[in-house]
C-alpha positions as CSV (number, residue, x, y, z in Angstrom):
1,K,-16.7,17.9,99.1
2,L,-13.2,16.5,98.7
3,Q,-10.3,17.6,97.1
4,L,-9.6,15.9,93.4
5,E,-6.9,13.6,94.9
6,N,-8.8,12.5,97.8
7,F,-12.0,11.8,95.8
8,L,-10.0,9.8,93.3
9,T,-8.6,7.7,96.2
10,E,-12.0,7.3,97.9
11,L,-13.5,6.3,94.4
12,T,-10.7,3.7,94.2
13,R,-11.8,2.4,97.7
14,L,-15.4,2.3,96.5
15,F,-14.5,0.4,93.7
16,Q,-12.4,-2.2,95.6
17,K,-15.2,-2.7,98.0
18,C,-17.8,-3.4,95.3
19,R,-15.5,-5.7,93.2
20,T,-17.3,-9.0,94.4
21,S,-20.8,-7.6,94.8
22,G,-22.6,-4.2,95.0
23,S,-22.2,-1.3,92.7
24,V,-21.0,2.3,92.5
25,V,-23.1,5.0,91.1
26,I,-21.3,7.9,89.4
27,T,-23.3,11.1,88.5
28,L,-21.7,14.3,86.7
29,K,-23.6,17.5,86.4
30,K,-23.0,21.2,85.8
31,Y,-22.3,23.3,89.0
32,D,-22.7,26.9,89.3
33,G,-21.5,27.5,92.8
34,R,-24.9,27.8,94.3
35,T,-25.4,26.3,97.8
36,K,-29.3,27.3,97.7
37,P,-31.9,26.6,95.2
38,A,-32.5,29.1,92.2
39,P,-35.3,31.5,93.1
40,R,-38.5,31.0,91.6
41,K,-40.3,33.4,89.1
42,G,-41.0,37.0,90.1
43,H,-37.6,37.1,92.0
44,T,-35.2,38.5,89.5
45,E,-31.8,37.8,91.0
46,S,-28.9,37.6,88.4
47,F,-26.3,35.1,89.4
48,E,-23.3,34.7,86.8
49,P,-20.9,31.8,87.8
50,A,-17.1,33.0,87.4
51,D,-16.4,29.9,85.3
52,N,-17.9,26.5,84.5
53,K,-17.4,23.6,87.1
54,C,-18.7,20.1,87.1
55,L,-19.8,18.3,90.2
56,I,-19.4,14.6,90.5
57,R,-21.0,12.4,93.0
58,A,-20.3,8.8,93.6
59,S,-22.1,6.6,96.1
60,E,-22.4,3.1,97.3
61,G,-25.0,2.2,99.8
62,K,-24.6,4.6,102.5
63,K,-21.3,6.0,101.5
64,K,-21.5,9.1,99.3
65,I,-18.7,11.3,98.3
66,S,-18.5,14.3,95.9
67,T,-16.1,16.9,94.4
68,V,-16.0,19.9,92.2
69,V,-13.9,20.3,89.0
70,S,-12.9,23.6,87.6
71,T,-12.2,24.3,84.0
72,K,-8.7,24.3,84.9
73,E,-8.3,21.0,86.5
74,V,-10.5,19.1,83.9
75,I,-7.8,17.5,81.7
76,K,-5.6,16.4,84.7
77,F,-8.7,15.1,86.3
78,Q,-10.3,13.4,83.2
79,M,-6.8,11.4,82.7
80,A,-6.8,10.2,86.3
81,Y,-10.4,9.3,86.2
82,S,-10.2,7.5,82.9
83,N,-7.2,5.3,84.4
84,L,-9.4,4.6,87.6
85,L,-12.2,3.5,85.4
86,R,-10.1,1.1,83.3
87,A,-8.4,-0.4,86.0
88,H,-11.7,-1.3,87.7
89,M,-14.2,-2.3,84.8
90,D,-12.8,-5.7,84.8
91,G,-15.8,-7.2,87.1
92,L,-18.4,-6.5,84.2
93,K,-20.1,-9.3,82.9
94,K,-19.7,-10.5,79.2
95,K,-22.6,-11.2,77.0
96,D,-23.5,-14.5,75.9
97,K,-22.5,-14.8,72.3
98,K,-24.5,-17.9,71.5
99,S,-27.9,-16.1,71.7
100,K,-26.5,-13.6,68.9
101,S,-25.8,-16.5,66.7
102,K,-29.0,-18.0,67.1
103,K,-30.8,-14.8,66.1
104,T,-28.6,-14.1,63.1
105,K,-29.5,-17.7,61.7
106,A,-33.2,-17.2,62.3
107,T,-33.2,-13.8,60.3
108,Q,-31.5,-15.4,57.2
């Protein structure tokens, strides 16, 4: 796991590496601080997390990075993350508008 600033710089490097070809996969999920899987039924072990956290993972091919964001750091991380996404989303392909106009003419 990386610190937030290190995660964002590594994510920037992944985006730059994949600018021409390839893709970056980002996943987010709730994280309760466990490093082992939850026990099965029958083993009742109560585990209450201190506060809600979010686990963020990014991967590109063999390179994988992750970080945990706590509730205190969410707003700061969200702003930096959204700016990073806006800066690197320019490589997306635009939809072909000609096919839309043909479909609308056919339905009228």
